[in-house]
DOKOL-766897 format. One record per residue (C-alpha): x, y, z; residue number from 1. Coordinates in steps of 0.25 Angstrom, whole numbers, plus 5000, padded with zeros to 4 digits. Layout:
<nodes>
   px   py   pz palo
    X    Y    Z  NUM
...
</nodes>
This chain:
<nodes>
   px   py   pz palo
 5214 5369 4810    1
 5203 5362 4802    2
 5202 5355 4789    3
 5190 5360 4782    4
 5182 5354 4770    5
 5176 5359 4757    6
 5165 5349 4753    7
 5161 5351 4739    8
 5146 5349 4737    9
 5141 5359 4727   10
 5145 5352 4714   11
 5135 5351 4703   12
 5138 5336 4699   13
 5137 5339 4684   14
 5142 5325 4680   15
 5133 5318 4690   16
 5121 5326 4685   17
 5115 5328 4699   18
 5118 5333 4713   19
 5128 5323 4718   20
 5127 5330 4732   21
 5114 5324 4733   22
 5116 5310 4728   23
 5115 5299 4738   24
 5124 5288 4743   25
 5121 5279 4754   26
 5109 5287 4759   27
 5116 5301 4759   28
 5119 5312 4748   29
 5133 5313 4744   30
 5133 5327 4751   31
 5128 5321 4764   32
 5139 5310 4763   33
 5150 5320 4760   34
 5146 5330 4771   35
 5146 5318 4781   36
 5160 5314 4777   37
 5166 5328 4777   38
 5159 5333 4789   39
 5171 5328 4797   40
 5178 5340 4792   41
 5175 5354 4798   42
 5174 5364 4792   43
 5166 5358 4780   44
 5162 5367 4769   45
 5152 5361 4760   46
 5150 5368 4746   47
 5136 5365 4742   48
 5126 5370 4731   49
 5116 5379 4738   50
 5105 5374 4729   51
 5106 5360 4735   52
 5101 5363 4748   53
 5112 5355 4756   54
 5116 5365 4766   55
 5109 5357 4778   56
 5118 5345 4774   57
 5130 5353 4776   58
 5126 5360 4789   59
 5122 5346 4795   60
 5137 5342 4795   61
 5141 5356 4799   62
 5147 5360 4786   63
 5148 5373 4779   64
 5139 5374 4767   65
 5145 5382 4756   66
 5136 5386 4745   67
 5141 5386 4731   68
 5132 5394 4722   69
 5139 5390 4710   70
 5143 5376 4710   71
 5143 5376 4695   72
 5156 5384 4696   73
 5163 5371 4700   74
 5170 5365 4712   75
 5181 5376 4713   76
 5170 5385 4718   77
 5165 5375 4728   78
 5179 5373 4734   79
 5181 5388 4735   80
 5168 5390 4742   81
 5171 5379 4752   82
 5185 5384 4755   83
 5180 5398 4757   84
 5170 5392 4767   85
 5181 5385 4774   86
 5190 5398 4775   87
 5178 5405 4780   88
 5177 5394 4791   89
 5192 5397 4794   90
 5189 5412 4796   91
 5177 5409 4805   92
 5182 5398 4813   93
 5197 5404 4814   94
 5202 5390 4811   95
 5211 5388 4799   96
 5209 5376 4790   97
 5221 5367 4788   98
 5214 5361 4775   99
 5202 5360 4767  100
 5196 5346 4762  101
 5189 5347 4749  102
 5178 5336 4748  103
 5167 5333 4738  104
 5153 5327 4741  105
 5153 5316 4730  106
 5162 5305 4737  107
 5151 5297 4743  108
 5161 5286 4747  109
 5171 5295 4753  110
 5177 5289 4766  111
 5178 5299 4777  112
 5191 5293 4781  113
 5197 5299 4768  114
 5193 5313 4773  115
 5200 5311 4786  116
 5213 5305 4780  117
 5214 5316 4770  118
 5213 5327 4781  119
 5223 5319 4790  120
 5233 5318 4779  121
 5232 5333 4777  122
 5235 5335 4792  123
 5246 5325 4792  124
 5253 5333 4781  125
 5251 5346 4789  126
 5253 5356 4777  127
 5242 5366 4773  128
 5247 5364 4758  129
 5244 5349 4759  130
 5232 5343 4750  131
 5227 5329 4753  132
 5219 5322 4742  133
 5214 5307 4742  134
 5217 5297 4732  135
 5207 5285 4731  136
 5207 5271 4727  137
 5217 5262 4719  138
 5219 5273 4708  139
 5222 5284 4719  140
 5211 5293 4713  141
 5212 5307 4719  142
 5200 5313 4725  143
 5193 5320 4736  144
 5193 5326 4747  145
 5205 5334 4746  146
 5212 5341 4758  147
 5218 5354 4754  148
 5227 5361 4765  149
 5223 5375 4769  150
 5234 5381 4760  151
 5225 5378 4748  152
 5212 5385 4752  153
 5215 5397 4743  154
 5218 5388 4731  155
 5205 5380 4734  156
 5197 5393 4733  157
 5203 5396 4720  158
 5200 5383 4712  159
 5192 5387 4699  160
 5178 5384 4700  161
 5178 5372 4690  162
 5189 5365 4697  163
 5192 5358 4710  164
 5204 5355 4720  165
 5212 5348 4709  166
 5217 5362 4705  167
 5225 5362 4718  168
 5228 5347 4718  169
 5233 5347 4704  170
 5240 5361 4705  171
 5247 5368 4716  172
 5242 5358 4727  173
 5248 5346 4720  174
 5261 5345 4727  175
 5254 5346 4741  176
 5244 5335 4738  177
 5244 5322 4747  178
 5236 5310 4742  179
 5229 5300 4752  180
 5226 5287 4745  181
 5213 5281 4750  182
 5205 5268 4747  183
 5216 5262 4739  184
 5209 5250 4734  185
 5195 5256 4733  186
 5190 5258 4719  187
 5177 5263 4725  188
 5184 5273 4734  189
 5179 5284 4743  190
 5184 5295 4734  191
 5175 5292 4722  192
 5166 5304 4719  193
 5153 5305 4712  194
 5154 5313 4699  195
 5144 5305 4690  196
 5132 5296 4691  197
 5141 5284 4688  198
 5150 5288 4700  199
 5137 5289 4709  200
 5131 5276 4704  201
 5144 5269 4706  202
 5146 5274 4721  203
 5131 5270 4724  204
 5133 5256 4718  205
 5147 5253 4723  206
 5150 5263 4734  207
 5143 5255 4745  208
 5154 5244 4744  209
 5165 5255 4746  210
 5175 5252 4757  211
 5188 5259 4760  212
 5200 5251 4763  213
 5206 5261 4772  214
 5219 5260 4764  215
 5223 5275 4766  216
 5238 5278 4765  217
</nodes>
């Protein structure tokens, strides 16, 4: 069995005021950087806005481009499209997924070890109802990516358009969530995402000094 991934890259970045996918950090766009980090997961369904012309980037890492014709409808729509693409992969490849990682493209500092550790934790639990979510930094901030066991595939497809995975995390899935605490002493931790221009400016100015302390539980 495989762990698949839905990488959300079709957001409209309303608070930022420009397409965050094409912002650059250390010589690469945020989308390119995310694709590089998540390409270790196969199958990789990357939800994109077809107007952005980034399909070649997805094909380059052997991902599955999933067009979202209506990104304005919200994150839930992108999650549904991505999960449906993975279920189609299941049908075509005749290989059942054991879990689905939901990731975002706006975490330029994300340490790839986080992705590996979350997936390994899920496999250690050995339950398709399990959900594994990271906590970052001294304040144990909950963030992305999140690993949802295969049991939650249908629930992921039913998330309302303007909502995200928190519907499950704070609802029916709450008793099944395991948290993994990363970078316990790092204020500038790898879970920081880019929602505003201030976030981006801070990461560009301070992110180069980021180092993980590898203090995983």
